[in-house]
C-alpha positions in Angstrom: 99.1 74.0 105.6 97.7 77.4 106.4 99.2 79.5 109.2 98.1 82.8 110.7 100.6 85.5 111.8 99.7 88.7 113.8 102.0 91.6 113.1 101.9 95.4 112.8 102.1 97.9 109.9 103.3 101.4 110.5 101.3 104.3 109.3 103.3 107.4 110.1 104.2 107.1 113.7 101.2 104.9 114.6 101.2 101.1 114.4 98.2 99.2 113.1 97.5 95.6 113.8 97.6 93.3 110.8 96.5 89.7 110.5 98.3 87.7 107.8 97.4 84.2 106.6 99.9 82.2 104.6 99.8 78.8 102.9 102.9 76.7 102.5 102.7 74.1 99.7 105.2 72.1 97.6 106.1 73.4 94.2 107.8 76.4 92.6 108.0 79.6 94.7 105.0 81.9 94.1 103.5 85.0 95.7 99.8 86.0 95.4 97.9 88.7 97.2 94.2 88.0 97.7 91.6 90.5 98.8 91.1 94.3 98.4 93.5 96.7 100.2 92.0 99.8 101.7 92.6 102.7 99.4 91.7 105.6 101.7 93.3 106.9 104.9 91.1 107.6 107.9 90.9 111.2 109.1 
Protein backbone atom coordinates (compact mmCIF):
# COMPACT_ATOMS: atom_id res chain seq x y z
CA UNK A 1 0.00 0.00 0.00
CA UNK A 2 1.46 3.38 -1.00
CA UNK A 3 0.41 6.53 0.82
CA UNK A 4 1.20 10.19 0.23
CA UNK A 5 1.74 12.70 3.06
CA UNK A 6 2.10 16.46 2.71
CA UNK A 7 4.22 18.17 5.37
CA UNK A 8 6.77 20.97 5.76
CA UNK A 9 10.51 21.19 6.30
CA UNK A 10 12.07 24.19 7.98
CA UNK A 11 14.95 26.00 6.30
CA UNK A 12 16.02 28.68 8.73
CA UNK A 13 12.84 30.53 9.67
CA UNK A 14 11.05 29.63 6.42
CA UNK A 15 8.92 26.53 5.90
CA UNK A 16 9.04 24.62 2.61
CA UNK A 17 6.34 22.23 1.42
CA UNK A 18 7.44 18.59 1.23
CA UNK A 19 5.56 15.70 -0.36
CA UNK A 20 6.46 12.28 1.10
CA UNK A 21 5.43 8.94 -0.36
CA UNK A 22 5.60 5.84 1.84
CA UNK A 23 4.97 2.15 1.24
CA UNK A 24 3.83 -0.15 4.01
CA UNK A 25 4.55 -3.85 3.44
CA UNK A 26 4.83 -6.95 5.61
CA UNK A 27 8.28 -8.14 6.67
CA UNK A 28 11.20 -6.88 8.69
CA UNK A 29 11.43 -3.13 9.40
CA UNK A 30 13.47 -1.30 6.76
CA UNK A 31 14.18 2.27 5.66
CA UNK A 32 15.22 3.35 2.15
CA UNK A 33 15.59 6.81 0.61
CA UNK A 34 14.99 6.93 -3.14
CA UNK A 35 15.81 9.93 -5.32
CA UNK A 36 18.34 12.74 -5.28
CA UNK A 37 18.17 15.43 -2.61
CA UNK A 38 18.93 19.00 -3.60
CA UNK A 39 22.53 19.81 -2.64
CA UNK A 40 22.42 23.57 -3.07
CA UNK A 41 20.54 26.34 -1.34
CA UNK A 42 18.68 28.97 -3.39
CA UNK A 43 19.89 32.53 -3.00
